[in-house]
C-alpha positions in Angstrom: 0.0 0.0 0.0 1.4 3.4 -1.0 1.5 6.3 1.4 -0.2 9.6 0.7 3.2 11.2 0.0 4.0 8.5 -2.6 0.6 8.9 -4.3 0.9 12.7 -4.4 4.5 12.6 -5.7 3.3 10.8 -8.8 1.0 13.6 -9.8 2.0 16.5 -12.0 2.6 19.9 -10.4 -0.5 21.4 -12.1 -2.7 18.5 -10.7 -1.3 19.1 -7.3 -2.1 22.8 -7.4 -5.7 22.0 -8.5 -6.0 19.4 -5.7 -4.7 22.0 -3.2 -7.4 24.4 -4.2 -10.1 21.7 -3.9 -8.9 20.7 -0.4 -8.7 24.3 0.8 -12.3 24.8 -0.4 -13.4 21.7 1.4 -11.6 22.9 4.5 -13.3 26.3 4.3 -16.7 24.7 3.9 -16.0 22.3 6.9 -14.9 25.3 9.0 -18.1 27.2 8.2 -20.2 24.1 9.0 -18.3 23.7 12.3 -18.9 27.3 13.3 -22.6 27.0 12.5 -22.9 23.7 14.4 -23.7 21.6 11.3 -20.4 19.6 11.2 -20.9 16.2 12.8 -17.3 14.8 12.3 -15.0 17.5 13.8 -12.0 15.3 13.1 -12.6 16.1 9.5 -11.0 19.5 10.0 -7.7 18.0 11.2 -7.7 15.5 8.4 -8.2 18.2 5.8 -5.5 20.4 7.3 -3.1 17.4 7.1 -4.0 16.7 3.5 -3.4 20.3 2.5 0.0 20.2 4.3 1.0 17.0 2.5 0.0 18.5 -0.8 2.0 21.6 -0.2 5.0 19.6 0.9 5.1 17.7 -2.4 4.5 20.9 -4.4 7.5 22.6 -2.7 9.6 19.5 -3.2 8.8 19.4 -7.0 9.4 23.1 -7.3 12.8 22.8 -5.6 13.7 19.9 -7.9 12.8 21.9 -10.9 14.9 24.9 -9.7 17.9 22.8 -8.9 17.8 21.0 -12.3 17.5 24.3 -14.0 20.6 25.6 -12.2 22.6 22.4 -13.0 21.8 22.7 -16.7 
């Protein structure tokens, strides 16, 4: 079984940025539901924050790889 990091690292940078936008929107919606008392699974907030962080980590790794390969060329 692959970890989330491994699955994310196989995606293209453009796909990762789209996924980040989607997850941030989900997080925003979950926060609004939490504030209004409609969110039943409060742990969803923590899960979404971790997913966004994992996506951002992979994005930054890929961007750093691109920059270092451009400098080496």
